[in-house]
Biopython code that builds the backbone (N, CA, C, O; Angstrom):
import numpy as np
from Bio.PDB.StructureBuilder import StructureBuilder

atoms = [
    (1, "GLN", "N", (56.885, 94.223, 13.753)),
    (1, "GLN", "CA", (57.443, 92.942, 14.187)),
    (1, "GLN", "C", (56.303, 92.099, 14.743)),
    (1, "GLN", "O", (55.580, 92.510, 15.651)),
    (2, "VAL", "N", (56.161, 90.855, 14.144)),
    (2, "VAL", "CA", (55.084, 89.988, 14.545)),
    (2, "VAL", "C", (55.477, 89.263, 15.855)),
    (2, "VAL", "O", (56.607, 88.804, 16.017)),
    (3, "GLN", "N", (54.537, 89.184, 16.744)),
    (3, "GLN", "CA", (54.719, 88.428, 17.993)),
    (3, "GLN", "C", (53.572, 87.476, 18.211)),
    (3, "GLN", "O", (52.411, 87.837, 18.016)),
    (4, "LEU", "N", (53.882, 86.275, 18.610)),
    (4, "LEU", "CA", (52.914, 85.254, 18.963)),
    (4, "LEU", "C", (53.143, 84.872, 20.379)),
    (4, "LEU", "O", (54.241, 84.460, 20.755)),
    (5, "VAL", "N", (52.076, 85.008, 21.203)),
    (5, "VAL", "CA", (52.220, 84.712, 22.608)),
    (5, "VAL", "C", (51.174, 83.625, 23.003)),
    (5, "VAL", "O", (49.970, 83.878, 23.041)),
    (6, "GLU", "N", (51.680, 82.440, 23.286)),
    (6, "GLU", "CA", (50.835, 81.336, 23.664)),
    (6, "GLU", "C", (50.694, 81.256, 25.189)),
    (6, "GLU", "O", (51.614, 81.571, 25.945)),
    (7, "SER", "N", (49.477, 80.814, 25.611)),
    (7, "SER", "CA", (49.259, 80.713, 27.050)),
    (7, "SER", "C", (48.200, 79.674, 27.297)),
    (7, "SER", "O", (47.514, 79.244, 26.370)),
    (8, "GLY", "N", (48.061, 79.266, 28.547)),
    (8, "GLY", "CA", (46.972, 78.346, 28.937)),
    (8, "GLY", "C", (47.348, 76.910, 29.193)),
    (8, "GLY", "O", (46.504, 76.091, 29.556)),
    (9, "GLY", "N", (48.632, 76.600, 29.000)),
    (9, "GLY", "CA", (49.094, 75.268, 29.274)),
    (9, "GLY", "C", (49.147, 74.966, 30.769)),
    (9, "GLY", "O", (48.898, 75.831, 31.609)),
    (10, "GLY", "N", (49.463, 73.767, 31.062)),
    (10, "GLY", "CA", (49.525, 73.342, 32.490)),
    (10, "GLY", "C", (49.599, 71.829, 32.659)),
    (10, "GLY", "O", (49.681, 71.068, 31.695)),
    (11, "LEU", "N", (49.567, 71.440, 33.895)),
    (11, "LEU", "CA", (49.563, 69.981, 34.240)),
    (11, "LEU", "C", (48.145, 69.559, 34.603)),
    (11, "LEU", "O", (47.523, 70.085, 35.526)),
    (12, "VAL", "N", (47.665, 68.590, 33.837)),
    (12, "VAL", "CA", (46.325, 68.025, 34.078)),
    (12, "VAL", "C", (46.377, 66.523, 34.076)),
    (12, "VAL", "O", (47.354, 65.916, 33.635)),
    (13, "GLN", "N", (45.332, 65.938, 34.566)),
    (13, "GLN", "CA", (45.192, 64.482, 34.527)),
    (13, "GLN", "C", (44.485, 64.035, 33.231)),
    (13, "GLN", "O", (43.735, 64.790, 32.613)),
    (14, "ALA", "N", (44.748, 62.823, 32.865)),
    (14, "ALA", "CA", (44.063, 62.265, 31.683)),
    (14, "ALA", "C", (42.566, 62.432, 31.800)),
    (14, "ALA", "O", (41.984, 62.214, 32.863)),
    (15, "GLY", "N", (41.954, 62.819, 30.710)),
    (15, "GLY", "CA", (40.502, 62.987, 30.677)),
    (15, "GLY", "C", (40.035, 64.456, 30.960)),
    (15, "GLY", "O", (38.884, 64.819, 30.718)),
    (16, "GLU", "N", (40.959, 65.250, 31.468)),
    (16, "GLU", "CA", (40.651, 66.644, 31.740)),
    (16, "GLU", "C", (40.766, 67.503, 30.499)),
    (16, "GLU", "O", (41.110, 67.033, 29.414)),
    (17, "SER", "N", (40.458, 68.810, 30.696)),
    (17, "SER", "CA", (40.439, 69.741, 29.550)),
    (17, "SER", "C", (41.343, 70.923, 29.805)),
    (17, "SER", "O", (41.643, 71.240, 30.957)),
    (18, "LEU", "N", (41.782, 71.580, 28.747)),
    (18, "LEU", "CA", (42.547, 72.828, 28.759)),
    (18, "LEU", "C", (42.124, 73.655, 27.600)),
    (18, "LEU", "O", (41.678, 73.145, 26.572)),
    (19, "ARG", "N", (42.273, 74.995, 27.779)),
    (19, "ARG", "CA", (42.002, 75.888, 26.648)),
    (19, "ARG", "C", (43.263, 76.747, 26.453)),
    (19, "ARG", "O", (43.649, 77.524, 27.326)),
    (20, "LEU", "N", (43.883, 76.581, 25.294)),
    (20, "LEU", "CA", (45.038, 77.384, 24.961)),
    (20, "LEU", "C", (44.644, 78.629, 24.198)),
    (20, "LEU", "O", (43.674, 78.638, 23.440)),
    (21, "SER", "N", (45.416, 79.678, 24.413)),
    (21, "SER", "CA", (45.205, 80.914, 23.654)),
    (21, "SER", "C", (46.509, 81.339, 23.003)),
    (21, "SER", "O", (47.603, 81.069, 23.499)),
    (22, "CYS", "N", (46.352, 82.008, 21.880)),
    (22, "CYS", "CA", (47.567, 82.591, 21.176)),
    (22, "CYS", "C", (47.160, 83.998, 20.690)),
    (22, "CYS", "O", (46.300, 84.183, 19.829)),
    (23, "ALA", "N", (47.838, 84.955, 21.302)),
    (23, "ALA", "CA", (47.599, 86.361, 20.941)),
    (23, "ALA", "C", (48.589, 86.811, 19.913)),
    (23, "ALA", "O", (49.789, 86.616, 20.107)),
    (24, "VAL", "N", (48.156, 87.401, 18.830)),
    (24, "VAL", "CA", (48.999, 87.791, 17.696)),
    (24, "VAL", "C", (49.039, 89.303, 17.609)),
    (24, "VAL", "O", (48.004, 89.967, 17.673)),
    (25, "SER", "N", (50.230, 89.839, 17.463)),
    (25, "SER", "CA", (50.380, 91.283, 17.249)),
    (25, "SER", "C", (51.368, 91.509, 16.118)),
    (25, "SER", "O", (52.244, 90.691, 15.839)),
    (26, "GLY", "N", (51.185, 92.660, 15.480)),
    (26, "GLY", "CA", (52.137, 93.030, 14.384)),
    (26, "GLY", "C", (51.732, 92.542, 13.036)),
    (26, "GLY", "O", (52.470, 92.713, 12.065)),
    (27, "ARG", "N", (50.564, 91.929, 12.946)),
    (27, "ARG", "CA", (50.102, 91.411, 11.615)),
    (27, "ARG", "C", (48.640, 91.643, 11.478)),
    (27, "ARG", "O", (47.941, 91.774, 12.484)),
    (28, "THR", "N", (48.147, 91.699, 10.279)),
    (28, "THR", "CA", (46.681, 91.770, 9.999)),
    (28, "THR", "C", (46.124, 90.362, 10.252)),
    (28, "THR", "O", (46.042, 89.536, 9.343)),
    (29, "PHE", "N", (45.756, 90.123, 11.474)),
    (29, "PHE", "CA", (45.389, 88.743, 11.937)),
    (29, "PHE", "C", (44.280, 88.169, 11.112)),
    (29, "PHE", "O", (44.342, 86.987, 10.773)),
    (30, "SER", "N", (43.253, 88.936, 10.761)),
    (30, "SER", "CA", (42.061, 88.394, 10.110)),
    (30, "SER", "C", (42.285, 88.051, 8.681)),
    (30, "SER", "O", (41.368, 87.512, 8.062)),
    (31, "SER", "N", (43.441, 88.319, 8.087)),
    (31, "SER", "CA", (43.660, 87.962, 6.684)),
    (31, "SER", "C", (44.251, 86.592, 6.480)),
    (31, "SER", "O", (44.343, 86.140, 5.338)),
    (32, "TYR", "N", (44.667, 85.892, 7.554)),
    (32, "TYR", "CA", (45.405, 84.664, 7.414)),
    (32, "TYR", "C", (44.811, 83.475, 8.188)),
    (32, "TYR", "O", (44.165, 83.620, 9.226)),
    (33, "ALA", "N", (45.069, 82.309, 7.621)),
    (33, "ALA", "CA", (44.784, 81.134, 8.402)),
    (33, "ALA", "C", (45.774, 81.005, 9.551)),
    (33, "ALA", "O", (46.878, 81.549, 9.505)),
    (34, "MET", "N", (45.365, 80.288, 10.565)),
    (34, "MET", "CA", (46.232, 80.107, 11.758)),
    (34, "MET", "C", (46.301, 78.602, 12.072)),
    (34, "MET", "O", (45.365, 77.855, 11.786)),
    (35, "GLY", "N", (47.408, 78.183, 12.655)),
    (35, "GLY", "CA", (47.551, 76.794, 13.032)),
    (35, "GLY", "C", (48.082, 76.644, 14.456)),
    (35, "GLY", "O", (48.809, 77.497, 14.965)),
    (36, "TRP", "N", (47.701, 75.554, 15.068)),
    (36, "TRP", "CA", (48.321, 75.117, 16.348)),
    (36, "TRP", "C", (49.214, 73.924, 16.067)),
    (36, "TRP", "O", (48.820, 72.988, 15.371)),
    (37, "PHE", "N", (50.416, 73.966, 16.613)),
    (37, "PHE", "CA", (51.379, 72.901, 16.429)),
    (37, "PHE", "C", (51.759, 72.341, 17.806)),
    (37, "PHE", "O", (51.506, 72.983, 18.826)),
    (38, "ARG", "N", (52.332, 71.211, 17.838)),
    (38, "ARG", "CA", (52.923, 70.725, 19.101)),
    (38, "ARG", "C", (54.180, 69.941, 18.834)),
    (38, "ARG", "O", (54.377, 69.332, 17.783)),
    (39, "GLN", "N", (54.997, 69.992, 19.818)),
    (39, "GLN", "CA", (56.283, 69.312, 19.764)),
    (39, "GLN", "C", (56.589, 68.597, 21.060)),
    (39, "GLN", "O", (56.870, 69.213, 22.088)),
    (40, "ALA", "N", (56.526, 67.268, 20.980)),
    (40, "ALA", "CA", (56.867, 66.442, 22.125)),
    (40, "ALA", "C", (58.342, 66.331, 22.277)),
    (40, "ALA", "O", (59.074, 66.604, 21.326)),
    (41, "ALA", "N", (58.811, 65.952, 23.406)),
    (41, "ALA", "CA", (60.236, 65.819, 23.649)),
    (41, "ALA", "C", (60.861, 64.825, 22.667)),
    (41, "ALA", "O", (60.413, 63.687, 22.529)),
    (42, "GLY", "N", (61.911, 65.299, 21.991)),
    (42, "GLY", "CA", (62.619, 64.441, 21.067)),
    (42, "GLY", "C", (61.932, 64.201, 19.725)),
    (42, "GLY", "O", (62.381, 63.376, 18.929)),
    (43, "LYS", "N", (60.857, 64.916, 19.483)),
    (43, "LYS", "CA", (60.122, 64.737, 18.233)),
    (43, "LYS", "C", (60.043, 66.046, 17.443)),
    (43, "LYS", "O", (60.374, 67.114, 17.958)),
    (44, "GLU", "N", (59.610, 65.950, 16.213)),
    (44, "GLU", "CA", (59.454, 67.139, 15.386)),
    (44, "GLU", "C", (58.150, 67.899, 15.767)),
    (44, "GLU", "O", (57.222, 67.339, 16.351)),
    (45, "ARG", "N", (58.137, 69.146, 15.420)),
    (45, "ARG", "CA", (56.944, 69.949, 15.585)),
    (45, "ARG", "C", (55.910, 69.640, 14.485)),
    (45, "ARG", "O", (56.219, 69.729, 13.296)),
    (46, "ASP", "N", (54.729, 69.290, 14.875)),
    (46, "ASP", "CA", (53.681, 68.876, 13.937)),
    (46, "ASP", "C", (52.442, 69.759, 14.017)),
    (46, "ASP", "O", (52.116, 70.278, 15.084)),
    (47, "LEU", "N", (51.759, 69.929, 12.906)),
    (47, "LEU", "CA", (50.548, 70.679, 12.870)),
    (47, "LEU", "C", (49.438, 69.798, 13.491)),
    (47, "LEU", "O", (49.262, 68.632, 13.139)),
    (48, "VAL", "N", (48.715, 70.413, 14.418)),
    (48, "VAL", "CA", (47.650, 69.715, 15.149)),
    (48, "VAL", "C", (46.248, 70.119, 14.605)),
    (48, "VAL", "O", (45.369, 69.289, 14.375)),
    (49, "ALA", "N", (46.111, 71.431, 14.421)),
    (49, "ALA", "CA", (44.859, 71.957, 13.970)),
    (49, "ALA", "C", (45.069, 73.286, 13.214)),
    (49, "ALA", "O", (46.044, 73.998, 13.454)),
    (50, "ALA", "N", (44.169, 73.593, 12.329)),
    (50, "ALA", "CA", (44.300, 74.835, 11.545)),
    (50, "ALA", "C", (42.894, 75.363, 11.313)),
    (50, "ALA", "O", (41.917, 74.616, 11.316)),
    (51, "ILE", "N", (42.820, 76.703, 11.108)),
    (51, "ILE", "CA", (41.553, 77.335, 10.925)),
    (51, "ILE", "C", (41.692, 78.427, 9.838)),
    (51, "ILE", "O", (42.676, 79.167, 9.823)),
    (52, "ALA", "N", (40.741, 78.515, 8.971)),
    (52, "ALA", "CA", (40.753, 79.469, 7.908)),
    (52, "ALA", "C", (40.635, 80.927, 8.448)),
    (52, "ALA", "O", (40.243, 81.145, 9.595)),
    (53, "TRP", "N", (40.975, 81.874, 7.619)),
    (53, "TRP", "CA", (41.008, 83.270, 8.069)),
    (53, "TRP", "C", (39.682, 83.723, 8.672)),
    (53, "TRP", "O", (39.675, 84.548, 9.586)),
    (54, "ASN", "N", (38.542, 83.190, 8.171)),
    (54, "ASN", "CA", (37.251, 83.614, 8.622)),
    (54, "ASN", "C", (36.586, 82.593, 9.551)),
    (54, "ASN", "O", (35.434, 82.752, 9.956)),
    (55, "GLY", "N", (37.344, 81.543, 9.875)),
    (55, "GLY", "CA", (36.813, 80.503, 10.744)),
    (55, "GLY", "C", (35.848, 79.561, 10.068)),
    (55, "GLY", "O", (35.173, 78.759, 10.715)),
    (56, "GLY", "N", (35.794, 79.673, 8.740)),
    (56, "GLY", "CA", (34.817, 78.927, 7.971)),
    (56, "GLY", "C", (35.172, 77.458, 7.693)),
    (56, "GLY", "O", (34.318, 76.641, 7.349)),
    (57, "SER", "N", (36.421, 77.171, 7.852)),
    (57, "SER", "CA", (36.809, 75.731, 7.687)),
    (57, "SER", "C", (38.032, 75.466, 8.591)),
    (57, "SER", "O", (38.749, 76.376, 9.010)),
    (58, "ASN", "N", (38.216, 74.203, 8.855)),
    (58, "ASN", "CA", (39.297, 73.856, 9.782)),
    (58, "ASN", "C", (39.830, 72.495, 9.442)),
    (58, "ASN", "O", (39.269, 71.753, 8.635)),
    (59, "TYR", "N", (40.947, 72.187, 10.093)),
    (59, "TYR", "CA", (41.645, 70.910, 9.894)),
    (59, "TYR", "C", (42.102, 70.389, 11.232)),
    (59, "TYR", "O", (42.508, 71.169, 12.094)),
    (60, "TYR", "N", (42.045, 69.100, 11.422)),
    (60, "TYR", "CA", (42.566, 68.443, 12.648)),
    (60, "TYR", "C", (43.384, 67.232, 12.225)),
    (60, "TYR", "O", (43.009, 66.503, 11.306)),
    (61, "THR", "N", (44.490, 67.030, 12.899)),
    (61, "THR", "CA", (45.184, 65.794, 12.697)),
    (61, "THR", "C", (44.368, 64.683, 13.271)),
    (61, "THR", "O", (43.594, 64.911, 14.201)),
    (62, "GLU", "N", (44.507, 63.476, 12.753)),
    (62, "GLU", "CA", (43.635, 62.375, 13.118)),
    (62, "GLU", "C", (43.563, 62.100, 14.597)),
    (62, "GLU", "O", (42.494, 61.791, 15.124)),
    (63, "SER", "N", (44.700, 62.210, 15.281)),
    (63, "SER", "CA", (44.761, 61.817, 16.685)),
    (63, "SER", "C", (44.003, 62.754, 17.624)),
    (63, "SER", "O", (43.785, 62.419, 18.789)),
    (64, "VAL", "N", (43.603, 63.916, 17.131)),
    (64, "VAL", "CA", (42.867, 64.859, 18.038)),
    (64, "VAL", "C", (41.417, 65.101, 17.586)),
    (64, "VAL", "O", (40.662, 65.802, 18.261)),
    (65, "LYS", "N", (41.039, 64.524, 16.455)),
    (65, "LYS", "CA", (39.668, 64.704, 15.971)),
    (65, "LYS", "C", (38.650, 64.283, 17.008)),
    (65, "LYS", "O", (38.751, 63.209, 17.601)),
    (66, "GLY", "N", (37.656, 65.152, 17.221)),
    (66, "GLY", "CA", (36.615, 64.849, 18.193)),
    (66, "GLY", "C", (36.974, 65.274, 19.602)),
    (66, "GLY", "O", (36.114, 65.283, 20.482)),
    (67, "ARG", "N", (38.245, 65.631, 19.833)),
    (67, "ARG", "CA", (38.677, 66.010, 21.165)),
    (67, "ARG", "C", (39.112, 67.465, 21.263)),
    (67, "ARG", "O", (38.914, 68.115, 22.289)),
    (68, "PHE", "N", (39.706, 67.969, 20.189)),
    (68, "PHE", "CA", (40.204, 69.342, 20.124)),
    (68, "PHE", "C", (39.339, 70.185, 19.211)),
    (68, "PHE", "O", (38.831, 69.704, 18.198)),
    (69, "THR", "N", (39.176, 71.449, 19.578)),
    (69, "THR", "CA", (38.437, 72.388, 18.737)),
    (69, "THR", "C", (39.230, 73.692, 18.614)),
    (69, "THR", "O", (39.558, 74.324, 19.618)),
    (70, "ILE", "N", (39.537, 74.090, 17.360)),
    (70, "ILE", "CA", (40.212, 75.360, 17.108)),
    (70, "ILE", "C", (39.184, 76.406, 16.817)),
    (70, "ILE", "O", (38.184, 76.127, 16.156)),
    (71, "SER", "N", (39.404, 77.613, 17.298)),
    (71, "SER", "CA", (38.526, 78.736, 17.020)),
    (71, "SER", "C", (39.356, 80.014, 17.028)),
    (71, "SER", "O", (40.512, 80.020, 17.451)),
    (72, "ARG", "N", (38.742, 81.094, 16.554)),
    (72, "ARG", "CA", (39.470, 82.375, 16.517)),
    (72, "ARG", "C", (38.519, 83.525, 16.810)),
    (72, "ARG", "O", (37.310, 83.424, 16.602)),
    (73, "ASP", "N", (39.076, 84.591, 17.284)),
    (73, "ASP", "CA", (38.328, 85.822, 17.494)),
    (73, "ASP", "C", (39.120, 86.887, 16.788)),
    (73, "ASP", "O", (40.121, 87.367, 17.320)),
    (74, "ASN", "N", (38.697, 87.271, 15.596)),
    (74, "ASN", "CA", (39.462, 88.248, 14.822)),
    (74, "ASN", "C", (39.453, 89.640, 15.436)),
    (74, "ASN", "O", (40.354, 90.438, 15.178)),
    (75, "ALA", "N", (38.460, 89.931, 16.232)),
    (75, "ALA", "CA", (38.385, 91.214, 16.940)),
    (75, "ALA", "C", (39.438, 91.298, 18.015)),
    (75, "ALA", "O", (39.883, 92.393, 18.356)),
    (76, "LYS", "N", (39.848, 90.166, 18.558)),
    (76, "LYS", "CA", (40.871, 90.122, 19.632)),
    (76, "LYS", "C", (42.205, 89.637, 19.152)),
    (76, "LYS", "O", (43.131, 89.490, 19.950)),
    (77, "ASN", "N", (42.337, 89.376, 17.832)),
    (77, "ASN", "CA", (43.617, 88.869, 17.301)),
    (77, "ASN", "C", (44.098, 87.644, 18.047)),
    (77, "ASN", "O", (45.278, 87.521, 18.376)),
    (78, "THR", "N", (43.180, 86.749, 18.308)),
    (78, "THR", "CA", (43.513, 85.554, 19.154)),
    (78, "THR", "C", (42.944, 84.308, 18.523)),
    (78, "THR", "O", (41.835, 84.307, 17.988)),
    (79, "VAL", "N", (43.723, 83.248, 18.597)),
    (79, "VAL", "CA", (43.264, 81.920, 18.165)),
    (79, "VAL", "C", (43.318, 81.034, 19.434)),
    (79, "VAL", "O", (44.197, 81.172, 20.285)),
    (80, "TYR", "N", (42.367, 80.152, 19.508)),
    (80, "TYR", "CA", (42.215, 79.270, 20.662)),
    (80, "TYR", "C", (42.308, 77.802, 20.259)),
    (80, "TYR", "O", (42.073, 77.450, 19.103)),
    (81, "LEU", "N", (42.654, 76.943, 21.230)),
    (81, "LEU", "CA", (42.594, 75.511, 21.015)),
    (81, "LEU", "C", (41.971, 74.939, 22.321)),
    (81, "LEU", "O", (42.602, 74.904, 23.377)),
    (82, "GLN", "N", (40.726, 74.505, 22.188)),
    (82, "GLN", "CA", (40.042, 73.835, 23.298)),
    (82, "GLN", "C", (40.369, 72.348, 23.226)),
    (82, "GLN", "O", (40.068, 71.690, 22.231)),
    (83, "MET", "N", (40.971, 71.833, 24.259)),
    (83, "MET", "CA", (41.423, 70.458, 24.312)),
    (83, "MET", "C", (40.634, 69.724, 25.369)),
    (83, "MET", "O", (40.631, 70.129, 26.531)),
    (84, "SER", "N", (39.968, 68.658, 24.991)),
    (84, "SER", "CA", (39.184, 67.841, 25.907)),
    (84, "SER", "C", (39.680, 66.418, 25.879)),
    (84, "SER", "O", (40.427, 66.018, 24.987)),
    (85, "SER", "N", (39.252, 65.655, 26.873)),
    (85, "SER", "CA", (39.635, 64.234, 26.939)),
    (85, "SER", "C", (41.096, 64.074, 26.689)),
    (85, "SER", "O", (41.495, 63.263, 25.853)),
    (86, "LEU", "N", (41.928, 64.839, 27.402)),
    (86, "LEU", "CA", (43.315, 64.786, 27.143)),
    (86, "LEU", "C", (43.936, 63.488, 27.522)),
    (86, "LEU", "O", (43.507, 62.830, 28.470)),
    (87, "LYS", "N", (44.954, 63.109, 26.782)),
    (87, "LYS", "CA", (45.652, 61.837, 26.952)),
    (87, "LYS", "C", (47.129, 62.092, 27.220)),
    (87, "LYS", "O", (47.653, 63.132, 26.818)),
    (88, "PRO", "N", (47.795, 61.193, 27.873)),
    (88, "PRO", "CA", (49.269, 61.405, 28.102)),
    (88, "PRO", "C", (50.028, 61.686, 26.822)),
    (88, "PRO", "O", (51.005, 62.434, 26.846)),
    (89, "GLU", "N", (49.612, 61.111, 25.707)),
    (89, "GLU", "CA", (50.303, 61.351, 24.452)),
    (89, "GLU", "C", (50.093, 62.750, 23.862)),
    (89, "GLU", "O", (50.705, 63.120, 22.860)),
    (90, "ASP", "N", (49.216, 63.507, 24.510)),
    (90, "ASP", "CA", (49.056, 64.921, 24.107)),
    (90, "ASP", "C", (50.123, 65.806, 24.784)),
    (90, "ASP", "O", (50.216, 66.998, 24.494)),
    (91, "THR", "N", (50.901, 65.230, 25.660)),
    (91, "THR", "CA", (51.946, 65.999, 26.354)),
    (91, "THR", "C", (52.946, 66.577, 25.346)),
    (91, "THR", "O", (53.538, 65.832, 24.565)),
    (92, "ALA", "N", (53.132, 67.881, 25.362)),
    (92, "ALA", "CA", (53.985, 68.533, 24.368)),
    (92, "ALA", "C", (54.031, 70.047, 24.688)),
    (92, "ALA", "O", (53.272, 70.541, 25.522)),
    (93, "VAL", "N", (54.918, 70.747, 24.020)),
    (93, "VAL", "CA", (54.877, 72.192, 23.974)),
    (93, "VAL", "C", (54.029, 72.553, 22.763)),
    (93, "VAL", "O", (54.265, 72.074, 21.654)),
    (94, "TYR", "N", (53.050, 73.397, 22.995)),
    (94, "TYR", "CA", (52.107, 73.824, 21.950)),
    (94, "TYR", "C", (52.455, 75.213, 21.450)),
    (94, "TYR", "O", (52.719, 76.111, 22.249)),
    (95, "TYR", "N", (52.458, 75.398, 20.156)),
    (95, "TYR", "CA", (52.788, 76.672, 19.514)),
    (95, "TYR", "C", (51.679, 77.032, 18.496)),
    (95, "TYR", "O", (50.986, 76.148, 17.993)),
    (96, "CYS", "N", (51.527, 78.300, 18.207)),
    (96, "CYS", "CA", (50.708, 78.744, 17.119)),
    (96, "CYS", "C", (51.570, 79.427, 16.094)),
    (96, "CYS", "O", (52.695, 79.837, 16.378)),
    (97, "ASN", "N", (51.037, 79.544, 14.904)),
    (97, "ASN", "CA", (51.731, 80.292, 13.859)),
    (97, "ASN", "C", (50.744, 80.644, 12.737)),
    (97, "ASN", "O", (49.699, 80.014, 12.577)),
    (98, "THR", "N", (51.114, 81.661, 11.977)),
    (98, "THR", "CA", (50.312, 82.069, 10.848)),
    (98, "THR", "C", (50.654, 81.136, 9.655)),
    (98, "THR", "O", (51.823, 80.817, 9.437)),
    (99, "LEU", "N", (49.650, 80.712, 8.903)),
    (99, "LEU", "CA", (49.849, 79.825, 7.815)),
    (99, "LEU", "C", (49.633, 80.508, 6.462)),
    (99, "LEU", "O", (48.704, 81.296, 6.284)),
    (100, "LEU", "N", (50.504, 80.186, 5.531)),
    (100, "LEU", "CA", (50.331, 80.554, 4.168)),
    (100, "LEU", "C", (50.256, 79.285, 3.329)),
    (100, "LEU", "O", (51.190, 78.484, 3.350)),
    (101, "PHE", "N", (49.186, 79.086, 2.602)),
    (101, "PHE", "CA", (49.023, 77.862, 1.867)),
    (101, "PHE", "C", (49.645, 77.987, 0.512)),
    (101, "PHE", "O", (49.485, 78.980, -0.199)),
    (102, "VAL", "N", (50.393, 76.896, 0.166)),
    (102, "VAL", "CA", (51.102, 76.911, -1.112)),
    (102, "VAL", "C", (50.501, 75.816, -2.035)),
    (102, "VAL", "O", (51.010, 75.581, -3.131)),
    (103, "GLY", "N", (49.466, 75.185, -1.598)),
    (103, "GLY", "CA", (48.794, 74.140, -2.362)),
    (103, "GLY", "C", (47.345, 74.088, -2.020)),
    (103, "GLY", "O", (46.817, 74.993, -1.374)),
    (104, "SER", "N", (46.682, 73.023, -2.451)),
    (104, "SER", "CA", (45.263, 72.928, -2.232)),
    (104, "SER", "C", (44.915, 72.186, -0.972)),
    (104, "SER", "O", (43.745, 72.155, -0.591)),
    (105, "SER", "N", (45.871, 71.591, -0.311)),
    (105, "SER", "CA", (45.648, 70.784, 0.878)),
    (105, "SER", "C", (45.984, 71.573, 2.109)),
    (105, "SER", "O", (46.842, 72.455, 2.086)),
    (106, "TRP", "N", (45.280, 71.241, 3.220)),
    (106, "TRP", "CA", (45.633, 71.892, 4.499)),
    (106, "TRP", "C", (47.106, 71.655, 4.864)),
    (106, "TRP", "O", (47.695, 72.451, 5.595)),
    (107, "LEU", "N", (47.694, 70.584, 4.369)),
    (107, "LEU", "CA", (49.087, 70.266, 4.725)),
    (107, "LEU", "C", (50.098, 70.853, 3.775)),
    (107, "LEU", "O", (51.297, 70.618, 3.923)),
    (108, "ASN", "N", (49.637, 71.615, 2.802)),
    (108, "ASN", "CA", (50.587, 72.332, 1.898)),
    (108, "ASN", "C", (50.699, 73.750, 2.343)),
    (108, "ASN", "O", (50.098, 74.640, 1.742)),
    (109, "TYR", "N", (51.468, 73.991, 3.403)),
    (109, "TYR", "CA", (51.566, 75.330, 3.993)),
    (109, "TYR", "C", (53.005, 75.678, 4.287)),
    (109, "TYR", "O", (53.892, 74.824, 4.271)),
    (110, "THR", "N", (53.212, 76.927, 4.550)),
    (110, "THR", "CA", (54.444, 77.347, 5.155)),
    (110, "THR", "C", (54.048, 78.315, 6.314)),
    (110, "THR", "O", (53.019, 78.987, 6.250)),
    (111, "THR", "N", (54.861, 78.358, 7.326)),
    (111, "THR", "CA", (54.591, 79.233, 8.456)),
    (111, "THR", "C", (55.249, 80.599, 8.183)),
    (111, "THR", "O", (56.316, 80.663, 7.571)),
    (112, "LEU", "N", (54.628, 81.656, 8.624)),
    (112, "LEU", "CA", (55.054, 82.979, 8.237)),
    (112, "LEU", "C", (55.863, 83.701, 9.331)),
    (112, "LEU", "O", (56.644, 84.609, 9.045)),
    (113, "ASP", "N", (55.659, 83.279, 10.577)),
    (113, "ASP", "CA", (56.153, 84.138, 11.657)),
    (113, "ASP", "C", (57.244, 83.400, 12.531)),
    (113, "ASP", "O", (57.325, 82.171, 12.534)),
    (114, "PRO", "N", (58.059, 84.197, 13.256)),
    (114, "PRO", "CA", (58.951, 83.583, 14.200)),
    (114, "PRO", "C", (58.153, 82.854, 15.284)),
    (114, "PRO", "O", (57.109, 83.341, 15.719)),
    (115, "TRP", "N", (58.624, 81.728, 15.707)),
    (115, "TRP", "CA", (57.948, 80.950, 16.693)),
    (115, "TRP", "C", (57.940, 81.674, 18.055)),
    (115, "TRP", "O", (58.917, 82.325, 18.425)),
    (116, "GLY", "N", (56.844, 81.551, 18.776)),
    (116, "GLY", "CA", (56.787, 82.075, 20.120)),
    (116, "GLY", "C", (57.402, 81.113, 21.122)),
    (116, "GLY", "O", (58.061, 80.145, 20.742)),
    (117, "GLN", "N", (57.188, 81.380, 22.394)),
    (117, "GLN", "CA", (57.812, 80.542, 23.390)),
    (117, "GLN", "C", (57.050, 79.235, 23.631)),
    (117, "GLN", "O", (57.551, 78.312, 24.273)),
    (118, "GLY", "N", (55.862, 79.186, 23.113)),
    (118, "GLY", "CA", (55.023, 77.990, 23.315)),
    (118, "GLY", "C", (54.451, 77.908, 24.747)),
    (118, "GLY", "O", (54.809, 78.680, 25.637)),
    (119, "THR", "N", (53.575, 76.963, 24.909)),
    (119, "THR", "CA", (52.989, 76.720, 26.232)),
    (119, "THR", "C", (52.998, 75.234, 26.455)),
    (119, "THR", "O", (52.583, 74.467, 25.586)),
    (120, "LEU", "N", (53.467, 74.818, 27.613)),
    (120, "LEU", "CA", (53.662, 73.396, 27.882)),
    (120, "LEU", "C", (52.421, 72.773, 28.438)),
    (120, "LEU", "O", (51.842, 73.267, 29.405)),
    (121, "VAL", "N", (52.006, 71.676, 27.824)),
    (121, "VAL", "CA", (50.870, 70.875, 28.269)),
    (121, "VAL", "C", (51.393, 69.511, 28.712)),
    (121, "VAL", "O", (52.011, 68.777, 27.941)),
    (122, "THR", "N", (51.127, 69.197, 29.974)),
    (122, "THR", "CA", (51.562, 67.912, 30.514)),
    (122, "THR", "C", (50.310, 67.190, 31.004)),
    (122, "THR", "O", (49.543, 67.712, 31.813)),
    (123, "VAL", "N", (50.126, 65.974, 30.491)),
    (123, "VAL", "CA", (49.016, 65.158, 30.849)),
    (123, "VAL", "C", (49.455, 63.916, 31.626)),
    (123, "VAL", "O", (50.150, 63.059, 31.079)),
    (124, "SER", "N", (49.072, 63.818, 32.839)),
    (124, "SER", "CA", (49.457, 62.624, 33.590)),
    (124, "SER", "C", (48.423, 61.540, 33.549)),
    (124, "SER", "O", (47.228, 61.800, 33.412)),
    (125, "SER", "N", (48.892, 60.319, 33.669)),
    (125, "SER", "CA", (47.950, 59.181, 33.562)),
    (125, "SER", "C", (47.404, 58.782, 34.912)),
    (125, "SER", "O", (46.605, 57.850, 35.004)),
]
sb = StructureBuilder()
sb.init_structure("model")
sb.init_model(0)
sb.init_chain("A")
sb.init_seg("    ")
for serial, (resi, resn, name, xyz) in enumerate(atoms, 1):
    if name == "N":
        sb.init_residue(resn, " ", resi, " ")
    sb.init_atom(name, np.array(xyz, "f"), 0.0, 1.0, " ", f" {name:<3s}", serial, name[0])
structure = sb.get_structure()
C-alpha cells in the first residue's frame, strides 16, 4: 500500500522561505516522476512542480518559476519543494504524488497514488 506523507508547511510572512518534504513508501520511488501540487481554498488542485525519476529534468508552473525548486533523494524515497520569496497567493495545501506520463508534455500525466493529507502553507502579507 502506497503512502505519501507531506510535511514542512507552516505560517510565514511574505518573502520568507519554506522547505516541504514528501516521504513515499510502498512503491519503487526511483522509477517514477514525482509532482508537487497545491490546492487553495475553493480552487482546484494544480500541478506546481514536477521532477523526472532521476532528477534530470523538471517542470514549474509559471507563477513559481525562479522561486521554487523541486528535488529528490532516491535513497531516502523523498521529494522536496524549496519555496523562496513566498507570496500570499502561494497560500494553499500542498500535496505530492507519483506521476505517470501519458503524453510528451509535462502536463500530460495521471497521478498514481491516493492523496496524502497534505501540508498547509499560509503566507501572510
